[in-house]
N, C-alpha and C positions, 0 to 999 in steps of 0.2 A: 739519661742518655736518650736523645730524641732521634727518631728515624728520619733520614733525609726524605725530601719529597720524591714523588714518582719520577719526575724528569731526571733527577740526579741518580736515582737507582737504575733507571733505564740506561743512562750514559755509562754508569759503572759496568753494567751487564755487557754492554757492547764493546767498551774500550778497556776495561780493567776487571775482568771477571774474578781474578784472584782477590782483588780488593773488596769486591762485593761479597765474596765468600767469607773473608775475614770479618767484614762488618756484620754479616749474618751470625757468625759464631760469637762475636762479642755481644751482640744483642741477646742472643739466646742465653749465654752465660750470665749476663746481668739480670735477665728475667728470672732465671732459676735461683740466683743468689738472693734476689728480693723476695722470693716466695717463702711460704711457711717452712721453717726448718724441718718439720716432720714430713713434708712432701718432697723435699729436695732430692732424696735418693731415688724416689719413684720417677721424678721428672728427668733426672739424669739417665735413668734406664730407658725411659721412653724416647729421649733424644738419641740415645745410642741406637735404638731400633730404627728410628727414622733415618739417621745417617747411614745405617747399613742398607736400608731400602734404596736410598738415593745413590749409593755406590753400585749396587747390583743392577739398578735400572737407570742407565746413563741418560736415556731420553727423558726429558723433563715431564712429558705427559704420562709416560709409563710410571715414573716415580710418583707422580701426583695421584694416579689411580691406585697404586699400592698403598700409599700413605692414607688415602681416603678410606680404603677397605679396612686398614688397621683401626682407624678412628671409628668407623661404623661398628666393627666387631667389639671394640671397647665400650661403645655406647650400649650395644645389645647386652653385653655382660653386666654392665652397671644396672640396666633396667631389670634384668633377670634377678639380680641380687636384691634390688628394691622390692620387687614383687614377692620374692621368697621371704624377705624379712617382715613384710606387712601382712602376709597370709595369716588368717586366724589359726591359732594353735588348737588342735583337736584334743578334747578332754579324753582321758582314758575311760574305757568302758566300765571299769569297776573301781570302786574306791571304798576304803573303810570309813564308816561314819563313827565319829567319836562324839558321844553325847557330853554336853556340858552340864555339870551338876550345879545348878544355881540355888538350890535349897541348902540351908545351913542347919 
């Protein structure tokens, strides 16, 4: 499914906003369907959050700012997880030493 060009999208926004919304929903659904099956549930949840923000903030710029904040927080969370998982593990301060008997 190919996205129409900018002029077509602009015309839809001005003359048929409900058709533009239906087109947006179709493209999002197709993208999620084509994604890795293991990621689809998470993507649907994320789209649910985005749609909720768009409904609460009717002004497009306000919705854009809120969605951008959501994306930034998600990126910060991911970065924190990456740093936490790559941090060197500290060895315990004491350990039992088990000698190997190599003589027979």
